[in-house]
N, C-alpha and C positions, 0 to 999 in steps of 0.2 A: 613347431618346436616351442616349448615354453621359454619365456624370457627370464634369464637369471642375470644378476648383476655382475659387471666386470670388475667391480671394486670390492675386495673382501671386506665384509663388515659384520661385526658382532655388536649388538646393542650393549651399551655400557652396563657393566654389572655393579658399578659404584652407585652408592646412594648419596645424593647431594642434598644439602640443607634447603628446605623450601624457601627460606629467606634469601638464599643466594639466587635461586631461580627468579624470585620476585624482583630482586635488585637488577638482574640482567635484563629482564623485560623492561624495566623502567629506563635503563640506559639505552637500550635499542630503540625504544619509543621516542626518547628525547633526541636521538640521532636521526629520526625521520623514518624509521622502519615501520611500514604500515602494518605488517603482520608480525609484530614483535613477539607475541606469544609463540607462534609457530616457529619462528627462527630460533628463539631461545630453546624450545624443546628439541629442535634438531641439533643444536650445538651440544646440549646435554646428552643427547643420544650417542654422540661420537667421541666426546671428550673423555680422556682417560683419568683426569684428575682436575682438581679445582684450578691448578696453575694453567692447564691447557684451556679451561673454560675462559680464564682471564685473557689469555693470548688471543683466542678466537674472537672474543667480544671486542677487544681493542682493535683488531683488524677490521671487523665489520663496522665499528663506529667510525673508523678512518675512511670508510667508503668502499672497501673491497667487496666485490660481488660475493654473495653468500656461498655460491658454489665453489669459489676459489678458497673461501675460508674453511669449509668443511671437507673440501677435497673431491667432491663429486657433484654431478648434476643428474637429476632424475630425467630420463629420456626414454620414451617407449617402454616403460616398465623396467629399465636398466638403470644401474648406478654407474655412470660413465665418469672415469677419473678426469678431473679438471685441475690444472695447476696454475699458479700465478703467471700472468702474462699470456694465457691461452684463452681463445674465444670460448664463451660459455654457450652451449647449444640451447636454442630457444624452443619452447614447446610447440610453436607454430610449425617448426621444421619437421615435426612428426608426420605432417601431412605428406611430405616428400617420401617418407618411408612407406606410408600406406599405398601411395601411387606406384612406387617402385615394386613393392611386393605383388601388386596386381598384374604386373607385366613381366615379372621375373620368370624365365624358363627354368626347367629342371636342370640343376647343376650349372646354372648360369655364371658367367664371368662378370663380376661387379667391380667398378672403379669409382672411388669417392675422391673427386677433385676438390681442392681448397678445403681439405678434410678437417682442419683444426684438430680437435680432440679425437676425431675418428668416429664420432657418435653416429653419423648417418650410416657408414659402412657397417659398423658393429650391429646396429639395430636391424639392418637388412639381413645380415648374416645370421642373426638369431631368429629372424622371423620367416626365413625362406630357404629354399634348396640351393644354396650357393656352392658352386664348384671351386671358384677361385675368388679371392678378395684382395683388391689392391687399393691403395690410398696414396695421396700425395698432397704436399703443401709446400709453399715457398719458405715458410718460417721454420727454422730448425727446432725451436722450442715446441711448436705444435707437433712436428714430426716425432719428437721424442715421446711426447705424451700419447700420441696415436699409436706408436709402436707398443707401448705398454698396454693400452686398451685392446688392441687388436691381436695381441699375441695368442690369446686363448682360441681365437677364431682362425688362426693360421694366416692372418693377413700380412701382406707385404706392404711396407710403407716407405715412400721415397721423398727425399728433399728435391722438389721439382717446381719450376715455374710453369704451372699447368702441365703440358705434355713433354716439355723439353727434357726432363730427366727420367722419363718412363722407359722401361725396356722395350725394344723394338718388337719383341715377340707378341706384345699386346695389340699391335696394329691389326685392325679388322676383326678382332675377337671379342670386344666388349659388348655384352648383352644389355647391361644396365649401367649407365653413367650418371651418377647423382652428384649434384653440384649445389653447394650453398656459397656461391661467390659473394663478395661484398657488393651491396647494391644501394648503399646510402650515397646520394650525391655529395661531392666534396664540400659544397657550400653549406650542407645541412649537418655536417659532423658535429658542429658546435651545439646543435639542438638535442643531441643524444643525452641520455642520463649520464651524470658524472661518473658513475661506476663503470660505464662502458668506455667513455672518452679517456678516462685516466688509467684504467687497469686492463683493457683489452687492446691488442695490437691494432694500430691504424690500418695495417695491410689487410686485416680481416673485416674492416668496416667501410673503408673508402672505395666507392665504386666509380670514381671519376666524375667528370662534369655532369653527366645526366644519370649517373648511377649504374649504367649498363656497360661500361667500357670493358670490364673483366668478362662479363657474360658474352660480349661480342667476340672476344678472343677465344673463349671456350667453344662457342658455336661455330666459328669460322672453319676449324679443322676437326671438329668432332667426327665428321663422316669418315675420316681416315682411320679412326680408332674403333668405331662401332662395327659390330658384326652386321651382316645383312638383316634388316628388320630390327636392329638394336635401338634402344631408347636412350635419349638424353633428357634428364629431368632437372630443371633449374628452378629454384625458389626465387620469386621476384615479388614485387608489390602490385597491387591492383592497378595503380596509375602507371606503372612501368611495363605492364604485361605486353602492351602492343609493341614496344621497342624490343622486348625479349623475343616475341614471336617473329618480328622482322629479322632479327639477328639469326635465328634458326633457319628461317626460310632462305636467307642469303647464303647459308651454309649448305643448302640442298636438302634440308630435312622437312618432312611433313610435320605440321604443328597442330596442337590443340591446347586449350587452357582449362585447367581444373581449379576450382575454388572451394574453400571450406569456410563457411561463415562462423562455425563454432570456434575455430582456431584463428580466424582472421588471416588465412593463408592462401597464397596464390602460387600455383606451380604451372610452368609451361613445359609441355612434353613434346619433344621432337622425335620423329621416327625416321631411321635410315631407310633408303630404298631396299626392296627385297633383292635377293640374289638373281642374277640374270641367267 
């Protein structure tokens, strides 16, 4: 299936003064934006008038993530809606999508936990033969954003602390469970870029003492929700992969680690036992 954006977008038909574009580039560069020219071009491509250009530039200069400023993130060829206060999907997480599509059965049941904007579930649904799509997040703002993004794919999105608020009918039926749970150790949150620390929810960043606390909770009971032979895919870091593997093994899953040097991404994949 070809990937099409979930955010309606038409390139701006307005013509802006070249001097305005130059001045925006200068402001962004002075604010520390390394790719000031590219960012300015993106702002001009979506702004409806000069007033809106000014508002967006002011937001970006204050430190808002570019994706929250323009209202979307590019992810797996999609434009995924992103709003203020919602975690911005990272490019490295595209590796989770690749791995999920490689094991997705025909008309498979997909669950995106800690879904944020719903980017993972949306990309899997656009890329493969999904029969049912479900997503959940503990943050109501993220759930509202994900519901808008997943509406076109027929996705059901729940306010849920991991599995707690999911419908019981999903138990034992999930073929692919994708998870981008927070995995930054609590003591390292202060080392993140300011735009993440200040404008993304802490619940989407803080993975606890060693960064794997949420992953352990996911893995501990994943087996009850996975179909026989179903897969759990968790994004983690190279240095934390061993802990993630241990969490899945403790949950009764077979494990393997996949890495992508190009994206700097690490994914641990757990497999539920086959049907007896």
